[in-house]
DSSP file (Angstrom, degrees, kcal/mol; ACC not computed):
  #  RESIDUE AA STRUCTURE BP1 BP2  ACC     N-H-->O    O-->H-N    N-H-->O    O-->H-N    TCO  KAPPA ALPHA  PHI   PSI    X-CA   Y-CA   Z-CA
    1    1 A M              0   0    0      0, 0.0   157,-0.0     0, 0.0   158,-0.0   0.000 360.0 360.0 360.0 142.9    0.0    0.0    0.0
    2    2 A A        +     0   0    0      1,-0.1     2,-0.5     2,-0.0     0, 0.0   0.744 360.0  60.7 -76.2 -24.0    1.3    3.5   -0.8
    3    3 A V        -     0   0    0      2,-0.0    -1,-0.1     0, 0.0     0, 0.0  -0.917  62.2-165.4-110.8 124.9    0.0    5.0    2.4
    4    4 A D        -     0   0    0     -2,-0.5     3,-0.1     3,-0.0    -2,-0.0  -0.876  23.8-140.9-106.2  99.3    1.3    3.8    5.8
    5    5 A P        -     0   0    0      0, 0.0     2,-0.1     0, 0.0     3,-0.1  -0.233  27.2 -95.7 -63.2 147.0   -1.1    5.3    8.3
    6    6 A P    >   -     0   0    0      0, 0.0     3,-1.3     0, 0.0     2,-0.1  -0.371  42.1-106.6 -66.6 138.5    0.4    6.6   11.6
    7    7 A Y  T 3  S+     0   0    0      1,-0.2   128,-0.2     2,-0.1   129,-0.1  -0.380  99.7   7.6 -62.5 138.3    0.3    4.2   14.5
    8    8 A S  T >  S+     0   0    0    127,-2.0     3,-1.1   126,-0.5    -1,-0.2   0.676  78.6 144.7  62.0  24.7   -2.3    5.0   17.2
    9    9 A F  T <  S+     0   0    0     -3,-1.3     4,-0.3   126,-0.3    -2,-0.1   0.874  75.1  43.8 -54.5 -39.8   -3.9    7.8   15.1
   10   10 A W  T 3> S+     0   0    0    125,-0.3     4,-2.7     1,-0.2     3,-0.3   0.506  84.9  97.4 -87.6  -5.2   -7.3    6.9   16.6
   11   11 A E  H <> S+     0   0    0     -3,-1.1     4,-2.8   124,-0.3     5,-0.2   0.881  82.9  49.4 -57.3 -43.9   -6.2    6.5   20.2
   12   12 A P  H  > S+     0   0    0      0, 0.0     4,-2.1     0, 0.0    -1,-0.2   0.890 113.2  48.3 -62.5 -35.9   -7.3   10.0   21.4
   13   13 A V  H  > S+     0   0    0     -3,-0.3     4,-2.6    -4,-0.3     5,-0.3   0.934 113.1  48.0 -66.6 -45.9  -10.7    9.5   19.7
   14   14 A R  H  X S+     0   0    0     -4,-2.7     4,-2.6     1,-0.2     5,-0.3   0.951 113.9  45.6 -58.8 -51.8  -11.1    6.1   21.3
   15   15 A R  H  X S+     0   0    0     -4,-2.8     4,-2.4     1,-0.2     5,-0.2   0.923 115.7  45.6 -60.9 -46.5  -10.1    7.3   24.8
   16   16 A T  H  X S+     0   0    0     -4,-2.1     4,-2.4    -5,-0.2    -1,-0.2   0.919 115.1  46.5 -65.4 -44.6  -12.3   10.4   24.7
   17   17 A T  H  X S+     0   0    0     -4,-2.6     4,-2.7    -5,-0.2     5,-0.3   0.948 115.0  45.2 -64.9 -49.0  -15.4    8.7   23.3
   18   18 A V  H  X>S+     0   0    0     -4,-2.6     4,-2.8    -5,-0.3     5,-0.7   0.935 114.9  48.6 -61.5 -45.9  -15.2    5.8   25.7
   19   19 A Q  H  X5S+     0   0    0     -4,-2.4     4,-1.7    -5,-0.3    -1,-0.2   0.915 115.4  44.4 -59.9 -43.7  -14.6    8.1   28.7
   20   20 A N  H  <5S+     0   0    0     -4,-2.4    -2,-0.2    -5,-0.2    -1,-0.2   0.866 119.5  40.2 -71.9 -36.8  -17.5   10.4   27.7
   21   21 A V  H  <5S+     0   0    0     -4,-2.7    -2,-0.2    -5,-0.2    -3,-0.2   0.913 131.6  23.5 -78.8 -43.4  -20.0    7.6   26.9
   22   22 A L  H  <5S-     0   0    0     -4,-2.8    -3,-0.2    -5,-0.3    -2,-0.2   0.732  94.4-126.8 -96.4 -25.2  -19.2    5.3   29.8
   23   23 A G  S  <<S+     0   0    0     -4,-1.7     2,-0.3    -5,-0.7    -4,-0.2   0.496  84.3  54.4  87.1   3.3  -17.6    7.6   32.4
   24   24 A Y  S    S-     0   0    0     -6,-0.6    -2,-0.3    12,-0.0    -1,-0.2  -0.977  75.1-124.7-157.7 163.4  -14.5    5.3   32.6
   25   25 A L        -     0   0    0     -2,-0.3     2,-0.1    -3,-0.1   -10,-0.0  -0.977  32.8-125.0-113.5 119.5  -11.8    3.7   30.5
   26   26 A P        -     0   0    0      0, 0.0     2,-0.5     0, 0.0    -8,-0.0  -0.398  22.2-142.4 -61.6 136.9  -11.5   -0.1   30.9
   27   27 A G  E     -A   36   0A   0      9,-2.3     8,-3.8    -2,-0.1     9,-1.2  -0.887  17.4-164.1-102.8 132.9   -8.0   -1.2   31.9
   28   28 A L  E     -A   34   0A   0     -2,-0.5     6,-0.2     6,-0.3     2,-0.1  -0.833  11.2-138.5-115.1 152.1   -6.6   -4.4   30.4
   29   29 A D    >   -     0   0    0      4,-2.0     3,-1.8    -2,-0.3     6,-0.0  -0.382  45.6 -86.5 -92.7-176.7   -3.7   -6.6   31.4
   30   30 A T  T 3  S+     0   0    0      1,-0.3    83,-0.1     2,-0.1    81,-0.0   0.667 128.0  58.2 -68.0 -15.2   -1.3   -8.2   28.8
   31   31 A R  T 3  S-     0   0    0      2,-0.1    -1,-0.3    81,-0.1     3,-0.1   0.519 119.3-108.4 -87.8  -5.8   -3.7  -11.2   28.4
   32   32 A G  S <  S+     0   0    0     -3,-1.8    14,-0.7     1,-0.3     2,-0.4   0.601  70.9 145.7  87.7  12.0   -6.6   -8.9   27.4
   33   33 A V        -     0   0    0     12,-0.2    -4,-2.0    10,-0.1     2,-0.4  -0.714  53.4-120.8 -86.3 131.5   -8.4   -9.4   30.6
   34   34 A V  E     +A   28   0A   0     10,-0.4     8,-2.5    -2,-0.4    -6,-0.3  -0.593  35.5 172.6 -74.2 123.1  -10.4   -6.3   31.8
   35   35 A L  E     +     0   0A   0     -8,-3.8     6,-0.2    -2,-0.4    -7,-0.2   0.749  42.9  82.3-101.9 -32.1   -9.1   -5.3   35.3
   36   36 A S  E    S+A   27   0A   0     -9,-1.2    -9,-2.3     4,-0.1    -1,-0.3  -0.974  71.5  25.4-147.9 157.9  -10.8   -2.1   36.0
   37   37 A P  S >> S-     0   0    0      0, 0.0     3,-1.8     0, 0.0     4,-0.8   0.687  78.0-125.0 -69.8 171.8  -13.1   -0.5   36.9
   38   38 A H  G >4 S+     0   0    0      1,-0.3     3,-1.0     2,-0.2    -2,-0.0   0.855 108.1  57.3 -53.7 -41.4  -14.5   -3.3   39.1
   39   39 A K  G 34 S+     0   0    0      1,-0.3    -1,-0.3     3,-0.0    -3,-0.1   0.702 113.6  40.3 -66.5 -18.0  -18.0   -3.3   37.4
   40   40 A A  G <4 S+     0   0    0     -3,-1.8    -1,-0.3     2,-0.1    -2,-0.2   0.452  89.3 123.7-105.2  -3.4  -16.3   -4.0   34.1
   41   41 A A    <<  -     0   0    0     -3,-1.0     2,-0.3    -4,-0.8    -6,-0.2  -0.169  37.5-172.6 -64.0 151.8  -13.7   -6.5   35.3
   42   42 A S        -     0   0    0     -8,-2.5     4,-0.1     1,-0.1    -2,-0.1  -0.932  29.4-139.3-139.1 161.7  -13.5  -10.1   33.9
   43   43 A E  S    S+     0   0    0     -2,-0.3   -10,-0.1     2,-0.1    -1,-0.1   0.673  89.3  28.1 -93.2 -21.3  -11.6  -13.2   34.7
   44   44 A V  S    S-     0   0    0    -12,-0.1   -10,-0.4     1,-0.1    36,-0.2  -0.883  98.9 -78.0-135.3 162.6  -10.9  -14.1   31.1
   45   45 A P        -     0   0    0      0, 0.0    36,-2.5     0, 0.0     2,-0.4  -0.264  46.9-125.4 -59.6 151.3  -10.4  -12.3   27.8
   46   46 A L  E     -b   81   0B   0    -14,-0.7     2,-0.4    55,-0.4    36,-0.2  -0.842  21.4-167.1-102.7 138.5  -13.6  -11.1   26.1
   47   47 A V  E     -b   82   0B   0     34,-3.0    36,-2.6    -2,-0.4     2,-0.5  -0.990   2.8-164.9-123.8 130.2  -14.4  -12.0   22.5
   48   48 A T  E     -b   83   0B   0     -2,-0.4     2,-0.7    34,-0.2    36,-0.2  -0.968   7.1-160.8-120.8 123.3  -17.2  -10.3   20.6
   49   49 A Y  E     -b   84   0B   0     34,-2.9    36,-2.2    -2,-0.5     2,-0.8  -0.904  13.9-150.2 -99.2 112.1  -18.6  -11.6   17.4
   50   50 A V  E     -b   85   0B   0     -2,-0.7     2,-0.4    34,-0.2    36,-0.2  -0.758  14.5-141.3 -86.0 110.9  -20.4   -8.8   15.6
   51   51 A V        +     0   0    0     34,-3.0    36,-0.3    -2,-0.8     3,-0.1  -0.591  27.6 172.5 -77.4 125.5  -23.2  -10.4   13.6
   52   52 A R    >   +     0   0    0     -2,-0.4     3,-1.9     1,-0.1    -1,-0.1  -0.026  34.8 126.5-119.2  27.2  -23.7   -8.8   10.2
   53   53 A Q  T 3  S+     0   0    0      1,-0.3    -1,-0.1     5,-0.1     5,-0.1   0.727  72.0  54.2 -63.2 -22.6  -26.2  -11.3    8.9
   54   54 A G  T 3  S+     0   0    0     -3,-0.1    -1,-0.3     3,-0.1     2,-0.1   0.520 102.9  71.7 -87.9  -4.8  -28.7   -8.6    8.0
   55   55 A G  S <  S-     0   0    0     -3,-1.9     3,-0.1     2,-0.2    -3,-0.1  -0.276  94.6-100.1-102.1-172.8  -26.2   -6.6    5.9
   56   56 A S  S    S+     0   0    0      1,-0.2     2,-1.1    -2,-0.1    -1,-0.0   0.833 110.7  60.4 -81.5 -32.0  -24.6   -7.1    2.6
   57   57 A R  S    S+     0   0    0    110,-0.1     2,-0.3   111,-0.1    -1,-0.2  -0.785  81.4 134.8 -96.7  93.8  -21.2   -8.5    3.9
   58   58 A R        -     0   0    0     -2,-1.1   110,-0.2    -3,-0.1     2,-0.2  -0.886  53.7-106.6-138.5 164.1  -22.4  -11.6    5.8
   59   59 A L        -     0   0    0     -2,-0.3     2,-0.1     1,-0.1   111,-0.1  -0.507  47.8 -89.9 -84.1 158.4  -21.6  -15.2    6.2
   60   60 A A     >  -     0   0    0     -2,-0.2     4,-2.4     1,-0.1     3,-0.4  -0.476  46.0-114.2 -59.6 143.3  -23.6  -18.1    4.8
   61   61 A E  H  > S+     0   0    0      1,-0.3     4,-2.3     2,-0.2     5,-0.2   0.869 115.7  51.8 -55.9 -41.8  -26.2  -18.9    7.4
   62   62 A A  H  > S+     0   0    0      1,-0.2     4,-2.2     2,-0.2    -1,-0.3   0.895 110.9  48.5 -63.1 -39.1  -24.8  -22.3    8.1
   63   63 A D  H  > S+     0   0    0     -3,-0.4     4,-2.6     2,-0.2    -2,-0.2   0.893 109.3  52.7 -68.1 -39.7  -21.3  -20.8    8.6
   64   64 A H  H  X S+     0   0    0     -4,-2.4     4,-2.5     2,-0.2    -2,-0.2   0.926 110.5  48.0 -59.1 -45.5  -22.7  -18.1   11.0
   65   65 A E  H  X S+     0   0    0     -4,-2.3     4,-2.3    -5,-0.2    -2,-0.2   0.910 112.6  48.4 -63.6 -42.9  -24.4  -20.8   13.1
   66   66 A K  H  X S+     0   0    0     -4,-2.2     4,-2.6     2,-0.2    -2,-0.2   0.902 112.3  48.5 -65.0 -41.0  -21.2  -22.9   13.2
   67   67 A L  H  X S+     0   0    0     -4,-2.6     4,-2.5     2,-0.2     5,-0.2   0.931 111.2  49.9 -65.3 -45.2  -19.1  -19.9   14.2
   68   68 A S  H  X S+     0   0    0     -4,-2.5     4,-2.1     1,-0.2    -2,-0.2   0.918 113.5  46.5 -58.0 -44.6  -21.6  -18.9   16.9
   69   69 A K  H  X S+     0   0    0     -4,-2.3     4,-2.1     2,-0.2    -2,-0.2   0.917 111.4  50.6 -65.1 -44.4  -21.6  -22.4   18.3
   70   70 A A  H  X S+     0   0    0     -4,-2.6     4,-1.6     1,-0.2    -2,-0.2   0.893 110.7  49.4 -63.3 -39.9  -17.8  -22.7   18.2
   71   71 A L  H  X S+     0   0    0     -4,-2.5     4,-1.8     1,-0.2    -1,-0.2   0.915 109.8  50.7 -64.7 -42.7  -17.3  -19.4   20.1
   72   72 A K  H  X S+     0   0    0     -4,-2.1     4,-2.8     1,-0.2    -1,-0.2   0.854 106.0  56.4 -63.9 -33.9  -19.8  -20.5   22.7
   73   73 A E  H  X S+     0   0    0     -4,-2.1     4,-1.6     2,-0.2    -1,-0.2   0.873 104.6  52.7 -64.6 -36.2  -17.9  -23.8   23.2
   74   74 A L  H  <>S+     0   0    0     -4,-1.6     5,-1.9     2,-0.2     6,-0.6   0.912 111.1  47.3 -62.2 -41.7  -14.8  -21.7   23.9
   75   75 A E  H ><5S+     0   0    0     -4,-1.8     3,-1.8     1,-0.2    -2,-0.2   0.934 109.2  52.4 -64.8 -46.0  -16.7  -19.8   26.5
   76   76 A W  H 3<5S+     0   0    0     -4,-2.8    -1,-0.2     1,-0.3    -2,-0.2   0.809 105.8  55.9 -60.6 -29.9  -18.1  -23.0   28.1
   77   77 A S  T 3<5S-     0   0    0     -4,-1.6    -1,-0.3    -5,-0.2    -2,-0.2   0.559 117.4-115.5 -80.1  -6.8  -14.6  -24.4   28.3
   78   78 A G  T < 5S+     0   0    0     -3,-1.8    -3,-0.2    -4,-0.3    -2,-0.1   0.552  82.5 118.6  88.4   8.6  -13.6  -21.3   30.3
   79   79 A L  S   <S-     0   0    0     -5,-1.9     2,-0.3     1,-0.2    -4,-0.2   0.791  82.1 -14.7 -77.9 -28.0  -11.1  -19.8   27.8
   80   80 A C        -     0   0    0     -6,-0.6     2,-0.5   -36,-0.2    -2,-0.3  -0.973  64.0-104.2-162.3 168.3  -13.0  -16.6   27.2
   81   81 A E  E     -b   46   0B   0    -36,-2.5   -34,-3.0    -2,-0.3     2,-0.4  -0.931  40.7-153.5-102.5 130.9  -16.2  -14.7   27.7
   82   82 A V  E     -b   47   0B   0     -2,-0.5     2,-0.5   -36,-0.2   -34,-0.2  -0.890  15.3-171.1-114.5 134.5  -18.1  -14.5   24.4
   83   83 A H  E     -b   48   0B   0    -36,-2.6   -34,-2.9    -2,-0.4     2,-0.7  -0.992   4.3-167.1-118.0 122.8  -20.6  -11.9   23.3
   84   84 A V  E     -b   49   0B   0     -2,-0.5     2,-0.3   -36,-0.2   -34,-0.2  -0.946  29.1-180.0-106.6 109.5  -22.6  -12.6   20.0
   85   85 A V  E     -b   50   0B   0    -36,-2.2   -34,-3.0    -2,-0.7     2,-0.6  -0.845  40.9-153.4-125.4 149.8  -24.1   -9.2   19.3
   86   86 A H    >   -     0   0    0     -2,-0.3     3,-2.1   -36,-0.2     4,-0.1  -0.904  20.6-167.5-111.3  94.4  -26.3   -7.4   16.8
   87   87 A L  G >  S+     0   0    0     -2,-0.6     3,-2.2   -36,-0.3    -1,-0.1   0.825  80.4  64.9 -58.6 -35.3  -25.1   -3.9   17.2
   88   88 A E  G 3  S+     0   0    0      1,-0.3    -1,-0.3    -3,-0.1     7,-0.0   0.649 100.7  53.6 -64.9 -12.2  -28.0   -2.3   15.2
   89   89 A Q  G <  S+     0   0    0     -3,-2.1     2,-0.3     2,-0.1    -1,-0.3   0.318  99.9  78.9-100.9   6.2  -30.3   -3.6   18.0
   90   90 A M  S <  S-     0   0    0     -3,-2.2     2,-0.0    -4,-0.1    -5,-0.0  -0.811  82.2-107.4-118.0 154.3  -28.4   -1.9   20.9
   91   91 A S     >  -     0   0    0     -2,-0.3     4,-2.4     1,-0.1     5,-0.2  -0.335  36.2-111.3 -68.1 160.2  -28.1    1.6   22.3
   92   92 A L  H  > S+     0   0    0      1,-0.2     4,-2.7     2,-0.2     5,-0.2   0.917 118.5  53.0 -59.9 -43.9  -24.9    3.5   21.6
   93   93 A A  H  > S+     0   0    0      1,-0.2     4,-2.4     2,-0.2    -1,-0.2   0.911 110.3  46.9 -60.5 -42.3  -23.9    3.3   25.3
   94   94 A R  H  > S+     0   0    0      2,-0.2     4,-2.4     1,-0.2     5,-0.3   0.899 111.6  51.8 -67.0 -40.0  -24.4   -0.5   25.3
   95   95 A Q  H  X S+     0   0    0     -4,-2.4     4,-2.7     1,-0.2     5,-0.2   0.950 113.0  43.9 -59.0 -49.9  -22.4   -0.9   22.1
   96   96 A V  H  X S+     0   0    0     -4,-2.7     4,-2.8     1,-0.2     5,-0.2   0.890 111.9  54.5 -64.9 -39.1  -19.5    1.2   23.4
   97   97 A E  H  X S+     0   0    0     -4,-2.4     4,-0.9    -5,-0.2    -1,-0.2   0.943 113.9  39.8 -59.5 -49.5  -19.6   -0.7   26.8
   98   98 A I  H >X S+     0   0    0     -4,-2.4     4,-0.6     1,-0.2     3,-0.5   0.936 119.6  45.4 -65.7 -46.2  -19.3   -4.1   25.2
   99   99 A M  H ><>S+     0   0    0     -4,-2.7     5,-0.7    -5,-0.3     3,-0.6   0.832 106.1  57.9 -71.9 -32.0  -16.8   -3.1   22.6
  100  100 A A  H 3<5S+     0   0    0     -4,-2.8    -1,-0.2     1,-0.2    -2,-0.2   0.767 112.1  44.3 -67.7 -22.9  -14.6   -1.1   25.0
  101  101 A R  H <<5S+     0   0    0     -4,-0.9   -55,-0.4    -3,-0.5    -1,-0.2   0.538 128.5  11.2 -93.7  -9.4  -14.2   -4.3   27.0
  102  102 A S  T <<5S-     0   0    0     -3,-0.6    -3,-0.1    -4,-0.6   -55,-0.1   0.189 108.0 -34.9-136.7-109.8  -13.7   -6.6   24.1
  103  103 A T  T   5 +     0   0    0     -5,-0.1     2,-0.5     5,-0.1    -4,-0.1   0.182  65.9 125.7-130.5  19.6  -13.0   -6.6   20.4
  104  104 A H     >< -     0   0    0     -5,-0.7     4,-2.7     1,-0.1     3,-0.3  -0.693  59.4-130.7 -77.8 132.1  -14.5   -3.8   18.4
  105  105 A Q  T  4 S+     0   0    0     -2,-0.5    -1,-0.1     1,-0.2    11,-0.0   0.868  98.9  42.7 -51.8 -49.3  -11.6   -2.1   16.6
  106  106 A L  T  4 S+     0   0    0      1,-0.2    -1,-0.2    -3,-0.0    -2,-0.0   0.840 124.3  33.7 -73.9 -31.3  -12.3    1.5   17.3
  107  107 A W  T  4 S+     0   0    0     -3,-0.3    -1,-0.2     2,-0.1    -2,-0.2   0.661  92.7 101.0 -98.9 -17.1  -13.2    1.0   21.0
  108  108 A M  S  < S-     0   0    0     -4,-2.7    -8,-0.1     1,-0.1    -7,-0.1  -0.513  75.0-122.1 -72.9 129.3  -10.9   -1.9   22.0
  109  109 A P        -     0   0    0      0, 0.0     2,-0.2     0, 0.0    -1,-0.1  -0.376  31.3-103.8 -65.3 147.4   -7.8   -0.8   23.8
  110  110 A P        +     0   0    0      0, 0.0   -82,-0.1     0, 0.0    28,-0.1  -0.535  56.0 149.7 -70.2 138.6   -4.5   -1.7   22.3
  111  111 A S    >   -     0   0    0     26,-0.4     3,-1.3    -2,-0.2   -81,-0.1  -0.950  63.2 -92.9-156.8 167.1   -2.8   -4.6   24.0
  112  112 A P  T 3  S+     0   0    0      0, 0.0   -82,-0.1     0, 0.0   -81,-0.1   0.746 128.2  41.7 -58.9 -20.8   -0.4   -7.4   22.9
  113  113 A R  T 3  S+     0   0    0    -83,-0.1     2,-0.4     2,-0.0    25,-0.1   0.435  78.2 124.2-106.0  -0.7   -3.5   -9.6   22.4
  114  114 A S    <   +     0   0    0     -3,-1.3    25,-2.7    23,-0.2     2,-0.4  -0.474  41.4 171.0 -64.7 116.9   -5.9   -7.1   20.7
  115  115 A T  E     -c  139   0C   0     -2,-0.4     2,-0.5    23,-0.2    25,-0.2  -0.979  30.5-156.6-137.5 141.0   -6.8   -8.8   17.5
  116  116 A V  E     -c  140   0C   0     23,-3.0    25,-2.8    -2,-0.4     2,-0.5  -0.981  10.5-164.3-116.0 126.3   -9.2   -8.3   14.7
  117  117 A V  E     -c  141   0C   0     -2,-0.5     2,-0.5    23,-0.2    25,-0.2  -0.958   6.0-169.8-112.6 120.8  -10.3  -11.3   12.6
  118  118 A E  E     -c  142   0C   0     23,-3.1    25,-2.4    -2,-0.5     2,-0.5  -0.948  10.5-148.5-115.4 123.9  -11.9  -10.5    9.3
  119  119 A I  E     -c  143   0C   0     -2,-0.5     2,-0.3    23,-0.2    25,-0.2  -0.810  19.5-174.5 -97.1 125.6  -13.6  -13.3    7.4
  120  120 A F        -     0   0    0     23,-2.6    25,-0.5    -2,-0.5     3,-0.1  -0.822  32.9-101.8-115.3 153.8  -13.6  -13.0    3.6
  121  121 A A  S >  S-     0   0    0     -2,-0.3     3,-2.7    45,-0.2    42,-0.1  -0.474  70.8 -69.6 -62.3 147.7  -15.1  -14.9    0.7
  122  122 A L  T 3  S+     0   0    0      1,-0.3    43,-0.2    -2,-0.1    -1,-0.2  -0.162 120.4   0.6 -49.5 127.5  -12.3  -17.1   -0.8
  123  123 A E  T 3  S+     0   0    0      1,-0.3    -1,-0.3    -3,-0.1     2,-0.2   0.447 101.9 124.4  68.9   5.3   -9.8  -14.9   -2.6
  124  124 A S    <   +     0   0    0     -3,-2.7     2,-0.3    38,-0.1    -1,-0.3  -0.639  33.5 169.9 -85.3 152.5  -11.6  -11.7   -1.8
  125  125 A Y  B     +E  161   0D   0     36,-2.7    36,-2.8    -2,-0.2     2,-0.3  -0.922  14.4 169.2-162.6 139.1   -9.7   -9.0    0.1
  126  126 A T        -     0   0    0     -2,-0.3     4,-0.3    34,-0.2     3,-0.2  -0.975  31.2-136.4-144.4 154.5  -10.1   -5.4    1.1
  127  127 A H     >  +     0   0    0     -2,-0.3     4,-2.5     1,-0.2     5,-0.3   0.380  69.5 111.7 -92.4   3.6   -8.0   -3.2    3.4
  128  128 A D  H  > S+     0   0    0      1,-0.2     4,-1.1     2,-0.2    -1,-0.2   0.894  89.1  24.6 -46.2 -61.8  -10.9   -1.5    5.2
  129  129 A Y  H  > S+     0   0    0     -3,-0.2     4,-2.4     1,-0.2    -1,-0.2   0.728 116.3  64.3 -82.6 -22.2  -10.5   -3.1    8.7
  130  130 A E  H  > S+     0   0    0     -4,-0.3     4,-2.4     2,-0.2     5,-0.2   0.920 102.1  49.9 -65.5 -43.0   -6.8   -3.9    8.3
  131  131 A I  H  X S+     0   0    0     -4,-2.5     4,-2.4     1,-0.2    -2,-0.2   0.942 113.3  45.4 -61.3 -47.5   -5.9   -0.2    8.1
  132  132 A L  H  X S+     0   0    0     -4,-1.1     4,-2.1    -5,-0.3    -1,-0.2   0.900 110.5  54.5 -64.6 -39.5   -7.9    0.6   11.2
  133  133 A A  H  X>S+     0   0    0     -4,-2.4     5,-2.9     1,-0.2     4,-0.7   0.935 110.4  46.1 -58.8 -46.0   -6.4   -2.3   13.0
  134  134 A R  H ><5S+     0   0    0     -4,-2.4     3,-0.9     1,-0.2  -126,-0.5   0.909 111.5  51.9 -64.1 -41.4   -2.9   -1.1   12.3
  135  135 A N  H 3<5S+     0   0    0     -4,-2.4  -127,-2.0     1,-0.2  -125,-0.3   0.849 112.6  46.5 -60.5 -34.1   -3.9    2.5   13.3
  136  136 A M  H 3<5S-     0   0    0     -4,-2.1    -1,-0.2  -128,-0.2    -2,-0.2   0.485 116.3-109.8 -90.8  -3.9   -5.2    1.2   16.6
  137  137 A G  T <<5S+     0   0    0     -3,-0.9   -26,-0.4    -4,-0.7     2,-0.3   0.790  73.3 135.5  80.1  27.9   -2.3   -1.1   17.5
  138  138 A H      < -     0   0    0     -5,-2.9     2,-0.3    -6,-0.2    -1,-0.3  -0.808  58.7-115.8-108.2 149.6   -4.2   -4.3   16.9
  139  139 A K  E     -c  115   0C   0    -25,-2.7   -23,-3.0    -2,-0.3     2,-0.4  -0.643  31.3-150.6 -77.4 140.3   -3.2   -7.5   15.1
  140  140 A H  E     -c  116   0C   0     -2,-0.3     2,-0.4    11,-0.2    11,-0.4  -0.959  13.6-175.1-118.5 132.2   -5.3   -8.1   11.9
  141  141 A Y  E     -c  117   0C   0    -25,-2.8   -23,-3.1    -2,-0.4     2,-0.4  -0.995  10.5-156.4-124.1 130.3   -6.0  -11.6   10.5
  142  142 A A  E     -cD 118 149C   0      7,-2.9     7,-2.7    -2,-0.4     2,-0.5  -0.845  15.2-151.2 -97.4 142.6   -7.8  -12.2    7.2
  143  143 A V  E     -cD 119 148C   0    -25,-2.4   -23,-2.6    -2,-0.4     2,-0.5  -0.967  19.1-179.6-121.9 128.1   -9.5  -15.6    6.9
  144  144 A W  E >   - D   0 147C   0      3,-2.8     3,-2.6    -2,-0.5     2,-0.4  -0.931  69.5 -66.8-119.6 101.9  -10.1  -17.5    3.7
  145  145 A N  T 3  S-     0   0    0    -25,-0.5   -25,-0.0    -2,-0.5   -24,-0.0  -0.361 122.7  -9.3  52.6-106.9  -11.8  -20.8    4.7
  146  146 A D  T 3  S+     0   0    0     -2,-0.4     2,-0.5    -3,-0.1    -1,-0.3   0.183 118.2  96.4-104.9  16.9   -9.0  -22.6    6.6
  147  147 A T  E <   -D  144   0C   0     -3,-2.6    -3,-2.8     2,-0.0     2,-0.4  -0.928  56.6-156.9-114.0 126.5   -6.2  -20.1    5.7
  148  148 A L  E     -D  143   0C   0     -2,-0.5     2,-0.4    -5,-0.2    -5,-0.2  -0.824   8.5-167.1 -97.6 138.8   -5.1  -17.2    7.9
  149  149 A I  E     +D  142   0C   0     -7,-2.7    -7,-2.9    -2,-0.4     2,-0.3  -0.994  17.4 153.6-126.8 127.5   -3.4  -14.2    6.3
  150  150 A T        -     0   0    0     -2,-0.4    -9,-0.1    -9,-0.2     6,-0.1  -0.979  23.5-149.9-147.4 158.3   -1.5  -11.5    8.2
  151  151 A F        -     0   0    0    -11,-0.4   -11,-0.2    -2,-0.3     3,-0.1  -0.973  18.7-116.8-133.1 143.5    1.3   -9.2    7.4
  152  152 A P    >   -     0   0    0      0, 0.0     3,-2.3     0, 0.0     0, 0.0  -0.287  57.1 -68.3 -70.8 164.3    4.1   -7.6    9.5
  153  153 A Q  T 3  S+     0   0    0      1,-0.3     3,-0.1   -19,-0.0   -19,-0.0  -0.255 125.2  23.7 -52.0 133.9    4.2   -3.8   10.0
  154  154 A G  T 3  S+     0   0    0      1,-0.2     2,-0.3    -3,-0.1    -1,-0.3   0.286 105.0  94.7  90.7 -10.2    5.1   -2.2    6.7
  155  155 A E    <   -     0   0    0     -3,-2.3     2,-0.3     0, 0.0    -1,-0.2  -0.897  50.8-177.3-116.1 147.8    3.9   -5.0    4.5
  156  156 A W        -     0   0    0     -2,-0.3     2,-0.1    -3,-0.1    -6,-0.0  -0.933  37.9 -88.6-138.4 157.8    0.4   -5.3    2.9
  157  157 A Y        -     0   0    0     -2,-0.3   -30,-0.0     1,-0.1    -6,-0.0  -0.453  48.5-118.9 -60.9 143.4   -1.7   -7.6    0.8
  158  158 A E  S    S-     0   0    0     -2,-0.1     2,-0.3  -157,-0.0    -1,-0.1   0.629  75.9  -9.2 -71.2 -15.4   -0.9   -6.8   -2.8
  159  159 A S        -     0   0    0      2,-0.0     2,-0.4  -158,-0.0    -2,-0.1  -0.928  66.2 -95.9-161.2-177.6   -4.4   -5.7   -4.0
  160  160 A V        -     0   0    0     -2,-0.3     2,-0.4   -34,-0.1   -34,-0.2  -0.958  37.8-177.4-112.6 136.2   -8.1   -5.4   -3.4
  161  161 A N  B     -E  125   0D   0    -36,-2.8   -36,-2.7    -2,-0.4     2,-0.7  -0.955  15.1-168.9-142.5 119.5  -10.3   -8.1   -4.8
  162  162 A F        -     0   0    0     -2,-0.4   -38,-0.1   -38,-0.2   -39,-0.0  -0.892  15.0-163.2-107.0 102.4  -14.1   -8.4   -4.7
  163  163 A T    >   -     0   0    0     -2,-0.7     3,-2.2   -42,-0.1     4,-0.3  -0.368  38.6 -97.4 -76.2 165.3  -15.1  -11.9   -5.9
  164  164 A P  T 3  S+     0   0    0      0, 0.0     3,-0.4     0, 0.0    -1,-0.1   0.798 125.5  46.4 -56.3 -29.3  -18.8  -12.4   -6.9
  165  165 A D  T >> S+     0   0    0      1,-0.2     4,-1.2   -43,-0.2     3,-1.0   0.229  77.8 110.4 -98.2  16.3  -19.7  -13.8   -3.4
  166  166 A F  T <4 S+     0   0    0     -3,-2.2     2,-0.6     1,-0.3    -1,-0.2   0.881  74.8  55.2 -55.4 -41.3  -17.9  -11.0   -1.5
  167  167 A H  T 34 S-     0   0    0     -3,-0.4    -1,-0.3    -4,-0.3  -110,-0.1  -0.267 136.6 -65.7 -95.0  48.6  -21.2   -9.5   -0.3
  168  168 A G  T <4  +     0   0    0     -3,-1.0    -2,-0.2    -2,-0.6    -1,-0.1   0.790  67.1 174.8  87.5  30.5  -22.6  -12.7    1.3
  169  169 A G     <        0   0    0     -4,-1.2    -1,-0.2     1,-0.1  -109,-0.1  -0.423 360.0 360.0 -64.9 145.2  -23.3  -15.2   -1.4
  170  170 A E              0   0    0     -2,-0.1    -1,-0.1  -110,-0.1    -5,-0.0   0.450 360.0 360.0 -80.8 360.0  -24.4  -18.5   -0.1
């Protein structure tokens, strides 16, 4: 990519918005566990699956169901706390509260474990969320079926590609 966005460009926006909407900034440890304030604390990292099934960029319904089930199995095993959310059905304050404690790119604090996983149709790719992840100090992974793609700082996927099923083909 020709433009290398500055690291942590969005951090002042994140901090100010979360502080103003919630009245506090969640503090995380190096494992991604929320330590403070007490009302937001957790024992394990939080994972949030933002469901986009009503939009144009969505998973096949069977894949969505399998992913939801697999995430809940991780929670049942005690590895993490999972939120499967439909943001369009929540108030802004509730959205920011959940995301500031977990994994929405703009509200999630940077930490060594802050990660964004973006699922693409096979051979599709766009830099939308990768750019924001890099700006926010988060690791970005693109997923094509069983293949993970990630790049070190300064390296990028070579192009943008919208395959016919990019916007949620079954």
